N, C-alpha and C positions, 0 to 999 in steps of 0.2 A: 328752402331754407332750415338748417338745425332749429330744432320748438326752443331750446333753451336760449340761441342765440337769436332768436326773435325776440321772446319775452325780453333780452337784457336790452335789444335796440329801443322797443316799445318804455323800458325803465328808463332811460335817459332822453327820452321823448320824443326821438323821431316816430315817424309814420311809414311804415313801408307798402310798397304794390309791386307787386306780381312777383315778389322777392327778391328783384333784383333793381329797382327804384325805392328814394328814398327822398322824404324832405323833414329839418328842423327847422325852429325858429332861430337865427341867430340871434347871440346876445344883441348885438346893434340894433336888430329890430326892435326888440322889447325895451331896450334904455331911449329910441327912438320915440316909440309911442308914450312913455310914461315920462319920461324925463327930458325928453330934445337931445339928449346926445345921441352925434350920428357917426356910422362908421368913416372909416378914411375912406372906401370907395364914394362916400358921399362928398366929403370933402375935394377929391381929387379929380374925382369924373364925372360930381354932376348926377348919380343913380342916388334916388331917394332911399333909404335907410328902411322907411317902415314899407316901403313896396317892394321888396324886395324878395323874391322867392329862392334861399335856398337848398338847392336840390343835386342829385344826382341819379341817372338811371343807369348805374351800374355800380352799388355797391356791393357786390357779392367778389369781387377780384381786382388788385392790383401787383405791378410787377415788383412793386416795392415795398417793406414792409420799413418806414424811418421810422429812426429813434423819437423826433421831435414829432410824429403824427396822432393825434387826435382817435382816430379810429379803432374799433377792435379788431385787433390782428387775427391771423392765424384760425381764419372761418371763409376762408375762399372754395367759392366750388361755382360747377359750369350753369349755364342757364342753359335750356332749351326753347323755353316759349318765350318769348320776347315780347313784351306790351308794343303795340302801334303807337307811333308818337302823338297823335291825337289825343288817344286814349288816354296814354301816359298824362299827358301836360291837363287834359280836362281833370283827370283823376288826382293829380299832386298839387295843381291849385284849389282842389272841392279839399284834403286833407289838410292844406293850413290855413283854410277857411274855418277849418275845426280846431286847430292850432289856437287860434288867435281869440275866439269864441269867447274867450274868459275875461277879456280887455273891452267887449261891451257892457257899458253901464260904468265902469271905473272910474273914478273921479278925476286921475290923473290923464285920460286918454280921450282928448276931442271927440265926438262924433263925427266929425270931417277926417283926419285922420283914421278913425277905426273903418270907418266907410271906402277909405282912400289903399286902406291892407287890404281890404277884403280884394281888391283888383289889382294884384303885383304885374307891373310894367318891366321889371327886371328879372332877369333869372341870372344864377349864379351856378352854372355847371360844374360843380364842383364837390363839396362836404365831405364825402366820404369814399373811397374806393377811384377807381381809373374811368372816369368819364366814356374816353374816347373807343372805348372797349362795345359800347354797345353799339348794334351793328346798322339803327338804323338814325344814328347821331346827325345826321346831314339836313334829313330829313325834318328832325325833331326841332333842327334850330330854324328850319326856313319856317315851321307852324311856329315857333317864337315869333320871326318875324313877320311872317304874315298879320300877328297880333299886335303888330307896333311895340312889340319888347325889346328890350337893349337883353342882349346875349353874352357873357362872362363864360368862357370855356378855360377850365385851368386842366394843364396835362404836367404829366412827369418829364414827358420828353422821351418815354421808351419805344413809342410807338410811330414812329417817322412815315412810314409807308402809309398807314389809317389817315395819318393828318394830311399827309399831301393829297391824298383821296377825296378828302373833304369836296363835297360838290356847293355847300353851304358853310362857309366861314361864320364863324361869330364876329360879336360888333367889335371885340374886346380879346386876345386871346393870350392867354399867360402860358409861360414854359416854366417850371419850379429846378431852378439850377440849385442844390442843394451842396454843391460841394464844387470845391477848384480843380481837382485832380482824382485822378479813379481810386487812390489806395483813401481816401477820405473819402469818396464816395460809397465805398463797400461797407466802410465803418459806421456811414451816417445813414444811406438809405438801404443797407443790407439789403441787395435787389436777390429777386428770386428768379432773375435771370443771367445768366455766364457774359452775356453778350449787350449789358445793361450802357454801361459808358459807350460804347461804339453807337450804341442806338442815338443817344445823346447829341453823341457828335455831330450825327445825320442830319439830328434836328434840328441843332443849328446853324448847319452850314444852309439849309433849306428855308430859314425862317423867314428871310429879309424878302425871299420870292413869293409867299403869302402876302392875297390884296385883303389884308386887311390889318388891323393896328393893333401891335404886339409889343406883350412885357415880358422881361424877364425878371425874374421873382427869387431872388436870396436870399431864401429862411435859414438865419443864423443863429448856432446853441453855442455858447458859451463854452471854450475848453474841449470843440469837437468839430467844427466845422468855419467858427471866425477867426476871421485870418487870412493869409496867402494872398492879399488884395490885387495882387500882379498878376496871379496867375486866373484867377477871379475876370480880370479885367481883358485879358486874353481870350476867354473865353462868349464874354459879350462882345468882343470887339470883331466874333466870326458870326454870332445873332443878329447885330447890328437891329436889336429892337430901338422901338420907338420908343419907349421907358425902360428905365431897370429903376426894381422895387425891391430896397433893403429893408427886414424887415427882420426883427428880435421874435426869438423862439417864445411865445408864453406855457405856462405851466400849467394845461388844461388837458381833460382826456385821461384816455389811457396812455398818455405820454410821461404822466407821474410814476406810471408803474416801473419805466425805464430810469427818468431824469429828475433832478431834482431843481429847487427854487434858484440853486447858485448855477442853475443852467441858462436862466433868465440873462441877458447881458441888457447894464443900462442903456437908457434912450443917448445917451451921449456918448457910449461907444458905437452904438447903431449909427448917429452922426456924424462921428468919427471917421468911419470907414468907408459911408456914401462921399464924401467929401475927397478922401484917398482915391475912389473908385471913380468918382465924375473926373478927375483931375486925368487919370488915362483912358477915359474913356469921350472925352472930348463933350462929358453932360454937366450940368450941374442942379443943383438943389433947386426945384423946383418947387416943393408941398414938401411937408413935413407934418405929423402927426404925435403926438410925445403920449399919450396913453394908450395908442396902439402902436408904437415904437417902430416907425415904420417911416422911412425917408423915400420921397421921387424923385429919379433923375431924368430928366430930357432937355429938350431943348424951348428956353421960354418961349419963344413962338408958334409953338405949337398948339394948336388946341386942345385942351385937358378933358373940356366937358363931352363925354362920348354922344349927352341926348341932342346937343348943340350941331356935333359933328355930323348926324341923320337926319335931322331936323326934324326931332321928335317933342322939341322944346312946345 
């Protein structure tokens, strides 16, 4: 890893392991610990914000340079020495514990919450980069599951072969579909590969065959990829995911160099889009969270609490 890039990541409060893995405290983890305000994933899926491990096993590379991404871009590089799964998880947890040390003794943080935060039971395999390029991802997920940890994996859909070949699937799989068609895709996601859209179509076609809970996420940017509800619905109907998340872009991180505050949709716009999309995909709004600008579409009879689903409560 380039030394200047490493220093920048540290300045941004990342902790990096073996040049390719990273962890960072989520805004909502901090809010949960100090003010009791939780991430939408807690409200939607039952996972506790203060016990969430937000990490990536592959900060070093991504096939996209999305306009809305908070990631520091144009610093991709190859890895020759990948960390082993158990070693990776042990060290990422250790780094997270170091990051939350400052909350110990904080009058706003209860002792119980702090002690629970030291023992994460939810792993959000996302953060930055494309996690699925980590060659030991199946074994890493398996290691998490052996410790009774819920796993959420977020992928951009351009690695269908690697996804299908996972021996161990996450408890919940997210596919980010940030464009309704190839033209908007190229403008919004700025792919570094020539066949990205074709690979995304392949991922959507195989999604329903995967034996895990699936979510298609639409991250929507005003005046860029917000609209085309009919075309988004066609893609969603190919994927047949359990849930659809309609999420508004938030003006954070490195995306501020490319977009503006005006790029953020209002919650009302996100909700209106979700209502239209639900009508076209035979789903309805079952959860929503205004401060996160996100609406969840699905069927009311489906259990949303992932920990109940896997008897982990």
